[in-house]
C-alpha positions, 0 to 999 in steps of 0.5 A: 214062859222064859226061865228066870236067869240065875247067877250060875247061868250068867257066870257060865255064859259070860265066862265063855264069852269073856274068858280073859275078863279082868281089872282093866286098870294098869298097875305094877304095885298095890299102891298104883292100883289103889291110886288108879282105882281112886282116880277111876271114880267117874272116869274111864279106865282108859283115861286113868291108864293114860294118866298113870303112864307118867304119874306112876313114874313120878310117884312111886311111894306114899311119901312121893305124894306127900312131898309135892303140893296139893296143887301139883298133884291136882295138875298131874291128875287134872284130866281124870276129873274131880281132881281136887277131891281125888288129890286130897283123898290120895294124899290123906290115904298115903299119909294113913298108909305111912302112919298106920300101915308101915308104908304098905297098902293094907290087906283087909277090908276093915283096914282098907276102909280107914283110907280116905276115898276108899269105899267097899268097891275100891277096897274089893278091887284092890284086895282081890286084884293085888292080893288075891284076898276076896272080901267083897264084890266090887259093885259099880255102875256097870254091875248095877245096870246089868244085875237089874236088867238081868233080874238078878237083884231087886235091891237098889242101894249099892251095899244091899246089892253087894250083899244080895250078890254075895249070898247068891254067888260062890265066893270064888267067883265074887271078883269074877262076877264083877269083871264079867259084868263090866266086860259085858256092859262095855261090849253089849249092855250099854247104858243108853242103847244096849245091843240086845240082838248081839247078847247071849241073853237076848231071849232070856233076859227080862229086859231084852228088847228082842226077847221072843214073846 
């Protein structure tokens, strides 16, 4: 009978496989990371990084995003998709940062969630990556897919999945768990055709296509 996988077992195995797993968005300042994370919604990090190369040369401060028209910013981020919504979110976020936080990206989950276009996932990424402040686990589509396949959670709602994993995972590994799920999801555990034969959990994952009977 196959032993149930635990978060601790998954962490140990994936840390060995992806020792350099980290946020794959390119950034130099907390504001750049915040904007990049907003742009990354329903878009690949690769595409966001490509756009960011020129975007972050043009827009260096919150004021810069407000100094141009909505249409100009939309044009600059067009290839990231849903550009109207994202441009509006970025501009409103920058306005809030200027008015409420003295032009600085806030450093608490409570304050981050006051920003337009920022949910717990985006907030957790920025806080953990830019400031080393761990207040949550970034739960994205890779995380949800893998956590379900590995049998680590039965929850369906994003918020409840995060809470479940926070209870199972040492706080020091909250951000690491998310990065490892993303790395494994991109490399092996694809959405449509997971490469189970190459997976370190091939014979222990409850969803594996090659698990021994």
